[in-house]
C-alpha positions as a Markdown table, in Angstrom:
| # | Residue | x | y | z |
|---|---|---|---|---|
| 1 | Met | 35.4 | -21.2 | -10.1 |
| 2 | Thr | 33.8 | -22.1 | -6.8 |
| 3 | Ala | 30.1 | -22.4 | -6.4 |
| 4 | Glu | 30.2 | -19.4 | -4.1 |
| 5 | Ser | 31.9 | -17.2 | -6.6 |
| 6 | Ser | 29.6 | -18.2 | -9.4 |
| 7 | Ala | 26.5 | -17.4 | -7.4 |
| 8 | Pro | 24.7 | -14.2 | -8.4 |
| 9 | Ala | 24.9 | -11.3 | -6.0 |
| 10 | Arg | 22.1 | -11.1 | -3.4 |
| 11 | Gly | 21.2 | -7.5 | -4.3 |
| 12 | Gly | 21.5 | -4.4 | -2.3 |
| 13 | Arg | 18.0 | -4.2 | -0.7 |
| 14 | Val | 17.2 | -5.8 | 2.6 |
| 15 | Asn | 13.5 | -4.7 | 2.6 |
| 16 | Ile | 10.9 | -4.5 | -0.2 |
| 17 | Ala | 7.3 | -3.2 | 0.0 |
| 18 | Phe | 4.0 | -3.2 | -1.8 |
| 19 | Thr | 2.5 | 0.1 | -2.8 |
| 20 | Lys | -0.5 | 1.0 | -0.7 |
| 21 | Asp | -2.8 | 0.1 | -3.6 |
| 22 | Ala | -1.0 | -3.2 | -4.0 |
| 23 | Thr | -1.4 | -4.0 | -0.3 |
| 24 | Asp | -5.1 | -3.5 | -0.7 |
| 25 | Ala | -5.2 | -5.7 | -3.8 |
| 26 | Ala | -3.1 | -8.4 | -2.0 |
| 27 | Arg | -5.6 | -8.4 | 0.9 |
| 28 | Arg | -8.5 | -8.9 | -1.6 |
| 29 | Leu | -6.5 | -11.8 | -3.2 |
| 30 | Ile | -6.0 | -13.4 | 0.2 |
| 31 | Glu | -9.7 | -13.1 | 1.0 |
| 32 | Arg | -10.7 | -14.5 | -2.4 |
| 33 | Phe | -8.5 | -17.6 | -2.5 |
| 34 | Thr | -8.9 | -19.8 | 0.6 |
| 35 | Phe | -7.5 | -23.2 | 1.2 |
| 36 | Thr | -9.4 | -24.4 | 4.2 |
| 37 | Ala | -8.2 | -28.0 | 4.0 |
| 38 | Ala | -4.6 | -26.8 | 4.2 |
| 39 | Ser | -5.0 | -24.1 | 6.7 |
| 40 | Lys | -4.3 | -24.3 | 10.4 |
| 41 | Gln | -7.1 | -23.7 | 12.8 |
| 42 | Gly | -7.8 | -20.0 | 13.1 |
| 43 | Glu | -4.9 | -18.9 | 10.9 |
| 44 | Pro | -5.3 | -17.3 | 7.4 |
| 45 | Asp | -4.7 | -19.6 | 4.5 |
| 46 | Leu | -2.5 | -17.1 | 2.6 |
| 47 | Asp | -0.6 | -14.1 | 4.0 |
| 48 | Leu | 0.8 | -11.0 | 2.4 |
| 49 | Val | 4.2 | -12.7 | 1.8 |
| 50 | Asp | 2.4 | -15.4 | -0.2 |
| 51 | Ala | 0.6 | -12.7 | -2.1 |
| 52 | Ala | 3.9 | -11.0 | -2.9 |
| 53 | Arg | 5.3 | -14.2 | -4.3 |
| 54 | Ile | 2.1 | -14.9 | -6.3 |
| 55 | Gly | 2.2 | -11.4 | -7.7 |
| 56 | Thr | 5.8 | -11.7 | -8.7 |
| 57 | Ala | 5.3 | -15.1 | -10.4 |
| 58 | Phe | 2.2 | -13.8 | -12.2 |
| 59 | Ala | 4.0 | -10.7 | -13.4 |
| 60 | Leu | 6.8 | -12.8 | -14.7 |
| 61 | Arg | 4.5 | -15.3 | -16.4 |
| 62 | Glu | 2.5 | -12.5 | -18.0 |
| 63 | Gly | 5.6 | -10.7 | -19.2 |
| 64 | Leu | 4.7 | -7.5 | -17.4 |
| 65 | Pro | 7.4 | -4.8 | -17.7 |
| 66 | Leu | 10.2 | -4.8 | -15.2 |
| 67 | Thr | 10.3 | -1.1 | -15.0 |
| 68 | Arg | 7.9 | 0.9 | -12.8 |
| 69 | Pro | 5.0 | 2.6 | -14.5 |
| 70 | Asp | 4.8 | 6.3 | -14.2 |
| 71 | Asp | 1.8 | 6.0 | -11.8 |
| 72 | Phe | 3.5 | 3.3 | -9.6 |
| 73 | Gly | 3.6 | 5.5 | -6.5 |
| 74 | Pro | 5.8 | 5.0 | -3.4 |
| 75 | Ala | 6.4 | 1.5 | -2.2 |
| 76 | Asn | 5.3 | 2.3 | 1.3 |
| 77 | Gly | 2.6 | -0.3 | 1.8 |
| 78 | Ser | 3.2 | -3.6 | 3.6 |
| 79 | Asn | 6.9 | -4.1 | 4.0 |
| 80 | Phe | 8.9 | -7.3 | 4.1 |
| 81 | Gly | 12.4 | -8.4 | 4.6 |
| 82 | Val | 13.9 | -9.8 | 1.3 |
| 83 | Gly | 14.6 | -13.1 | 3.1 |
| 84 | Ser | 10.9 | -13.4 | 3.9 |
| 85 | Val | 9.8 | -13.1 | 0.3 |
| 86 | Asp | 12.7 | -14.9 | -1.3 |
| 87 | Pro | 14.5 | -16.9 | 1.4 |
| 88 | Gly | 16.5 | -19.1 | -0.9 |
| 89 | Gly | 17.0 | -16.5 | -3.6 |
| 90 | Glu | 15.0 | -18.4 | -6.2 |
| 91 | Leu | 13.0 | -15.4 | -7.3 |
| 92 | Arg | 16.2 | -13.4 | -7.8 |
| 93 | Asp | 17.8 | -16.3 | -9.6 |
| 94 | Leu | 14.8 | -16.8 | -11.9 |
| 95 | Leu | 14.7 | -13.1 | -12.7 |
| 96 | Gln | 18.4 | -13.0 | -13.5 |
| 97 | Ala | 18.0 | -16.1 | -15.7 |
| 98 | Leu | 15.1 | -14.6 | -17.6 |
| 99 | His | 16.7 | -11.2 | -17.9 |
| 100 | Pro | 20.5 | -11.5 | -17.8 |
| 101 | Asp | 21.0 | -8.0 | -19.1 |
| 102 | Met | 19.2 | -6.3 | -16.3 |
| 103 | Asp | 21.3 | -3.6 | -14.7 |
| 104 | Glu | 19.1 | -2.8 | -11.6 |
| 105 | Asp | 19.0 | -4.4 | -8.2 |
| 106 | Pro | 17.0 | -7.6 | -8.7 |
| 107 | Tyr | 15.0 | -6.9 | -5.5 |
| 108 | Arg | 13.9 | -3.5 | -6.7 |
| 109 | Ile | 12.5 | -5.3 | -9.7 |
| 110 | Val | 10.9 | -8.0 | -7.5 |
| 111 | Glu | 9.4 | -5.1 | -5.5 |
| 112 | Thr | 8.0 | -3.7 | -8.7 |
| 113 | Leu | 6.7 | -7.0 | -10.0 |
| 114 | Met | 5.0 | -8.1 | -6.8 |
| 115 | Ser | 3.0 | -4.8 | -6.8 |
| 116 | Val | 2.1 | -4.8 | -10.5 |
| 117 | Gly | 1.4 | -8.5 | -10.3 |
| 118 | Val | -1.2 | -8.4 | -7.5 |
| 119 | Leu | -2.8 | -5.3 | -9.1 |
| 120 | Ala | -3.1 | -7.1 | -12.4 |
| 121 | Ile | -4.6 | -10.2 | -10.7 |
| 122 | Asp | -7.0 | -7.9 | -8.7 |
| 123 | Glu | -8.1 | -6.2 | -12.0 |
| 124 | Arg | -8.6 | -9.5 | -13.7 |
| 125 | Leu | -10.7 | -10.8 | -10.8 |
| 126 | Ala | -12.8 | -7.6 | -10.9 |
| 127 | Asn | -13.3 | -8.1 | -14.7 |
| 128 | Ser | -14.2 | -11.8 | -14.2 |
| 129 | Glu | -11.2 | -12.8 | -16.3 |
| 130 | Ile | -10.0 | -14.9 | -13.4 |
| 131 | His | -12.8 | -16.9 | -11.7 |
| 132 | Ser | -10.9 | -19.3 | -9.4 |
| 133 | Leu | -7.4 | -20.3 | -8.4 |
| 134 | Arg | -7.5 | -22.7 | -11.3 |
| 135 | Thr | -8.0 | -20.0 | -13.9 |
| 136 | Leu | -5.3 | -17.9 | -12.1 |
| 137 | Ile | -2.8 | -20.8 | -12.5 |
| 138 | Phe | -4.1 | -22.2 | -15.8 |
| 139 | Pro | -5.5 | -19.2 | -17.7 |
| 140 | Glu | -6.3 | -21.3 | -20.8 |
| 141 | Ile | -8.9 | -23.3 | -19.0 |
């Protein structure tokens, strides 16, 4: 078997999007976590693509459901090309490794996780469960 034939399928979607509420939550996340030492002059430290990745990673770490909740709403907020959010396919591969029995397009699931993830982070920030980037990354601290 060649490396090419053993690679997981890319998935059918070419675009994924936040819900409108998740877009708002992602913008609050961007405003909250700044990295001025790493930022370029006049450019935001984080952008919505970074927030999408963070939301997805957080949702996976927290074991949030892969299926959309009933109140998910349309994914018609900020829209991204799959290659922008997951250029090398690492999120897709991680998702497939963690959930080999999934039978849905992995990027539909990533689209779900990025929205539910940033909404969960936003809620925990509002409830003071997350105080800093450190408590986001290392919740036991």
